[in-house]
N, C-alpha and C positions, 0 to 999 in steps of 0.2 A: 347668367343665362342670356340677358340682352347683349352683353359684349360678344358672346359666341355667335349670336345671330348676326350681329353687325359684321363680325369678322368673316363669317361664311358668305354674307351678301357681298362684302367687298371683294372677296376672292372670286366669287362667281362673276361679278361685274368685270374684274380684272382679266379673268380668263376669257370671258366673252369678247372683250375688246381686243385681246391678242389673237383670238380666233378669227375675228373680223379682219384684222390686219393680215393674218396669214392667208386668208382667202383672197385678199387683194394683192398677195405676193409681196407684202412688205417685209415678212419674216419667213425664215425657213422652218421646216418641221422640227429640226434639231433644236432651234432656238425656242420653239413652242414647248417642246418637252422639258427644256431647262426651266422655262418659266412655270410650267406646271409643277415640277418638283419643288421649286422655291415656294410656290403658293401652298403646296401641301406642308412643307416644313414650317412655314409661318403659321398655318392653321393648327398644326400639332403643338407648336410652341404656345400659341394663345390658349389652346385647350388645356395644356399643362398648367399655365399660369392660373387659368380659371379654376381648375381642380384644386390647386394649392390654396387659392383664396377661399374656396368653399370649405376646405379642411380647416383653415384658420377660424372661419366663422362658426363651424360646427363645434370646434374645441371650446370656443367662448360660450357656447350654449350648453353642450352636453356635459362638460366638466362640472359646472355648478349643479346640474340636475343629478349627476352621479353622486356628488357629495351630499346633496339633500336626501337622495334615496338611501344612502348609507346611514345617515342620521336617523331617518324614519325607521329603518330596519332595527337599529339599536334600541330605539324607543319601544318598538313593537315587541322585542325580545326581553324587555324589562332591564336592559343594561344601561348604565350611565352613558348617555349619548355624547359624542364629541361635538365641539362647536361647529356649527354649520355656516360660519362666516363665508360670504361669497363676494368676490370683486368682479362685478360685471356692470355694463351700462344698461342692461335690461332691468328696468325698474320693477317689473313684475317678479323676477327672480330675486332681486334684493329684498322686496317686501316679504316674499315667501321665506327666504333665509332668515330674516329678522324674526318672523313669527315662530319658525322652528327653533331658533336660538332661545327665544323667550320661553317657549314651551319646554325645551330641554332644561333650562335653568329651574323652572318651577318643578318639573318632575324630579330633578336632582334633589331639590330641597325637600320635596315630599318624601322621596326615597330615604333621605337621611332621617327625617322625622319618624317615618314608619319603622325604619331599622332601630332607631332609639327606643321606640315604643315596644318593639318586639324584644329587644334586649332587656328592657325593664320588666316586661311581662314574664320573660323566661326566668329572670332572677327572682321575681316574686314567687313564681311557681316552685322554683328550686328551694326558696326559703320555706314555703308552705310544706313542701314535701319533707324537708328535713325536720320541720316542726312536727308534722304528722308522724314521722318515724320515731322521733323522740317521745311523743305522746304514746305511741304504740309500745315502745320499749318500757316506758314508765307504767303503762297499763299492764304489760306482761309481768313486770316486777311486782306490781301491786297484787296481781292475781296470785303470783307465786307465794308472796308473803302472806296474803290473806288466806290462801288455801292451807298453808302450813300452820299459821298461828291459830286459825279458827278450828281447824280439824284436830289440832293437838289435844286440847282439853277434852273434846268429845271422844277421842281415841282412849284417853286415860279413863274417862268416865265409863265407857263401855266395859273396859277391863275390870274396873272396881265393881260395877254392877254384877258382872259375871261371878266375881269372887264373893260378893255379898249373897247372891242367890244360892251359892254352894253352902254358905255357913248358916244362914237364917233357918230357923225351925218354926213351924206353925203355919196354919193356913192364912191368918191375917197378915203376918210379916211377909210371907211369900207373895200375897196379893199386892201388898204395897210396893214391893220391889218390882213386881211385874208391871205395875202402873208407871213406876219411874222409868223402867226400860222402854215402855211404849212411848213415853214422852221424849226420851232421848232419841229413839228411832225417828219420831216425827221431826224433831229438831234437825237431825242428821239429813233427812230427806229434803227439808226446806233449804238447808245450807248448800247441799249438793246442787239443788236446782238453781239457786241464785248464782253460784260459782260457775255452773255450766252455761247459764245465759250470758254471763260476763265473758267467759272464754270464747263462746261462739261469736259474740258481737266484736270481740277484739281479734277474731280470725287467728287464734293461736292453735286451733285444732286442724290438723292436716289429715285427710282420709288416707288410710293405708289399704289400698285395693288388693284383694287376694281372692283366690278361688276356694270355695268351701261348700260343704253339704249343708242343706237346711235342716236336716234331721236333728243334729246335735243342738242347734240353736233352739229349735222348737221344744225339744225336751227340757232345756234349761228354763224356758219361759213357763212351761207347764209346772215344773218343780217349784219355781219361785212364787207361783200364784195359786197353786192348788189349795193351800191352807187358808188363804184369804177368801177364796171362793167358798170353801166349806163353812167358814165362820158366818158368811152372809147367806148360806144355803142357796148358792148359785151353782148351776151345772157348768163346769168349764170343760170344753172339748177342744183338744189340740190334735188335729189329725196328723199322723205321721206323713213325712214327705221325703222322697229321695232326690229331689231336685238339687242341682248344683248351680250356684250363682257366683257372680263376680261383684264384690262390693267390700266395704269395710265391715268386718264381722261385728266388732264391738259397737260401732255406731248404729248398724242395723238392729242389733240386739237391743240397744237403748231405745230406739224408735218403737219397736214392738212391745218392749216392756212398758213404756208409757201408755201406748194404745190399749193394751190388755188391762193394765191397772185402772185406766179411766173407764173402760167398759165395765169392769166389775164394780167400780165405785158408783157409777150412775145406773146400775141395773138393780131393780128391786128384788127382794128375796123371792125364791122359787123361779127366778129367771134363768137365762142361759147365755153363755158367751162361747163363740166358736172362732177358732184360729185355723185357717187352711191356706194352702198355696197350690198352684197348678201352673203348668206351662201355658203361655199364650204367645205363639210365634217365637220370636227371639227374646222374649221376656219371661220372667216368672212373676205371676201376680199373687201377692199375699193379701189376704183379707182378714180383718177382725170384725166380726159381726156380733151384735147383741140385740136383745129384745127389751132394752131398757126404756128410759123416759124419752129418748129421742132429742133432737135439737130443732128448735123452731127456725123457720126460714130466715127471720130477721137476725137470729143469733149466729147463723152459720158463717157469716163474714167476719165475725168478731172473736170466735172461739180460739183463734191462734194468736190473739193478742195477750200480752202479759197481764196477769192478775184478773183475767176475765173469767167469770163463772156464770153458768146459766142459773138463774134464780128460781129455785124450787124449795120454798120454805118447809114443805112437808117432809123433805128428805134430810138425811144427815148432813149438816152444814160443815162438818170438819173435813174439808176437801183439800187441805193444803193451801198453797198460794196461787193456784191456777196457772202454774208455769209449765205443766206437763206438755200441753199441746203447743205452747210457744217454743219449747225445746224441740219437739217433733218437727215443727215447721222449719226451724233453722237447720236441723240435721238433714232433713229431706233436701233442702236447697244445697247443702254442703255436698251431698252425694249426687247432686244433679238428677234427681228423680222427680216424679210427679205423684202427689198424694190426692186421691179422689175421695170425696165425702158424699154419702147419700144418707138422708135421715128423714124420718117422719115422726112427729111428736106422738108419744104413747104407743109407738109401734116398734121403733128400734133404729139403730145406726150401723152403717157399714163404712169402715175406713179401708181403702184399697191402695196398695203400693206396688208399683211395677219396677223391677230391677233387672239388669241384664242377666240372661241365662249364660251358663258356661258349660264347656264340654266336661263330661264326667271323667275325673282322673282315675288312675289305676286304683283298684280296690285297696284301701288302707283302713286299718282299725281306727275308729273314732277316738280322739284324745280323751274324751270324758269316759269312754268305756275302758280304755287302758288304765286311766287313773283309778276308776272304781274297782278294777280287777286287782290292781297293785296294793290298794289300801285294805288291809284286813280289818275285821271288826275288833281284833285284839290290839290293844294299845302297844306301841313299840317305843313309848317315851320313857319307860322306867329305867332310871340310871343313866340316861343320856346327858352328856355334858354340853351345855349351851352357853354361848357368850352373848350377852345383851348389852348393846351400846346405845345410849341416848343421853342428850345433855339436859333433858327435862326430868327433874327428880321424880315428879308424880308418875310420868309414863314409865320411867326406869323401874320404880318400885312396884307399880301395878303389874307390869309385864313379868318381872321376876317372881312375884307372888303367884301369879296364875300358872307359870311354868313349873314352879316348885309343887303346886297343888296337883299337877299332872305327873309328878314323880321324877322330874328332871333335876339335875344338879346345875345350878346357875352361877355364872360369873358375871358381875355387873361392872360396867365402866361408863363414866360420863364424859370421857374425852379420849383423844388419841394418846395422850401421855399415860392415861390409866391403862389403856390397852397394851402399850409398850411395857409397862411395869409388870403386867400379868404375863407377858411373853418372856420376860426375864426370869420368871419363876418356873419356867418350863411347863407352862400351862398348855393344855391341849383340849380341843373341843370337837364335838361331832356336828355342830351347827352354829351358825352366826346369825343373829337377828340384830339389825342395826338401823337406826334412824338415818335418813339421808342428810339432813342439814345439821351439822354439829358446830363446834365453836369455830369462829373466824371463817376461814375458807375451806376447812376440812369437811369432807363429806363421807357418807357411809361407803361409797365406792373406794375411797382411800383406805378405810379400815379393812375392807374385804381383801384388797390387794396386798396390804402389808401383812396381814395374818397368813394368807396363802403363801406368800413368799417366805415368811419366817418358818412356817411349819413344813414347807416344801411338799405340800400335797393339796389336792383339790378338796375343799370343804364346801358343802351346800350352804348357801347364804340366802337370807330373806332381807330385802331392803324395804323398809316401811317409810312412806312419804306422803305428804299432803299435796305435793307438787305433781300434777297430772301431765306434765310435759312429756311428749312422746320421745324426746331426746333422751330423757332419763331411762325410760323403758327400753330404748334401743341399747343404751350402754350396759344396762343390767343383763339384757338377753345375750349380749356378745360374750359375757363371761359365763353363760350357762346358768345364771342365778334367777331368782324370782323377785317380783315386786308386788307389794300390797299397798293399797291407797287408804289413807286414814279417812274416817275412823274404821278400824278393823274389828269385826266381831270376833269374839273368842272362838266360836265354832269354826269360822273360816281360817283363823290362825292355826288352830289345832289340826284341822284337816291338811293344811299345807305342810306343817311341821312333820306330821306323820308320814305324808307322802314322800317328802325329801329324805327323811331318815330311813324309811323303808327302801327307797331307791338306792341310797348309799350302802345299805347292808347287802 
């Protein structure tokens, strides 16, 4: 800029001198114009040189700044920044570039350390996940084995007690057998509760949501508890309901069964228990009310814990393991519902559960009604040929004995090889009853499939198992067959056998 001013001053002075000479007639106007053109050319040339010099200076300043800016943007975006080395005589820019380079190197090292930590943490989580999956699989296998092995002797014991009740004569022996039967039922209930708690904690139960009417479920609850209520002289009222809901019918039934059973257990004689449901907006509210002993405020936060019981020494202390409400709590959470509790000591208790309401389906006959209609009071078992397959000699013998006592002709087999030998003798059966877990990897599903293929016709089958996996239930239902879970009461077995044989006829 000073050079430009000097140049312009020089030109102005030069032109002024020439103008003075022209006025004194020393030069002609043409010469003056030529001098003016030369002066302008010199000015433009000097201006161009000045602009070029300014451009060079700006390049030396802006290029390092652009490079530093790029490095800072990379750092701001979390990317490894390139080196910000700058060659300039400006000491400030050199200092800034050195600082950015140092910062970049530190950030790069921190980034590498952080990435290594992330990789290590990810690998650790992956290892823990694999370990948890293995533990879950081991837990599932343990539950399956425990369920089968523990239920197996109880199943055989139930059948033997039924056979013993049929054969003993006299009031005292009958009373003794009845007491044994009550003990076995209590043991069965405790075992089922423990296994249910384990399965729920292991998350091996998956809800099967469906739309169904509450009427049939409430009828089953009433039928299962009316005898117990009469024994305790308790008035049980289950109000009929036509509501239609969307939930897992088996899990919901288990919740209500436990709540009603608890209500009867903790209600004193001459009391009452009420089960009712009604619409509330988009929900159906189900309530179990009793006028029993109630629950103290300090106990209401603990009653859903395992093995917790409200201590009332004046009442019957044979209340099981205190797992009923613990199971209810887990099942309610599994169904993603809310359970409400209201209770006043010596006044009564109300448990309320709200589940999603569903649109009423087309009118269809209730399955229980159809079953009750199809099963006549007259036994249809006489002379029926039944194949029983089980690798446990006790269960095989007890099942065969009880079927024979019902008038059936029984073929027994303890393995797949024994079944094949029976098929070679042109044996034919009206019904198959088989255990699920047989020798090695053979299952009752294999037995049912082989027999059906060999006889080339559909035969009603009952699969008996202690494994409550829903996958087994699904596979059995695909073939149109039925599954019973151990321990099986003789009455339930006979009812299903009669139903299947009646349907096949």
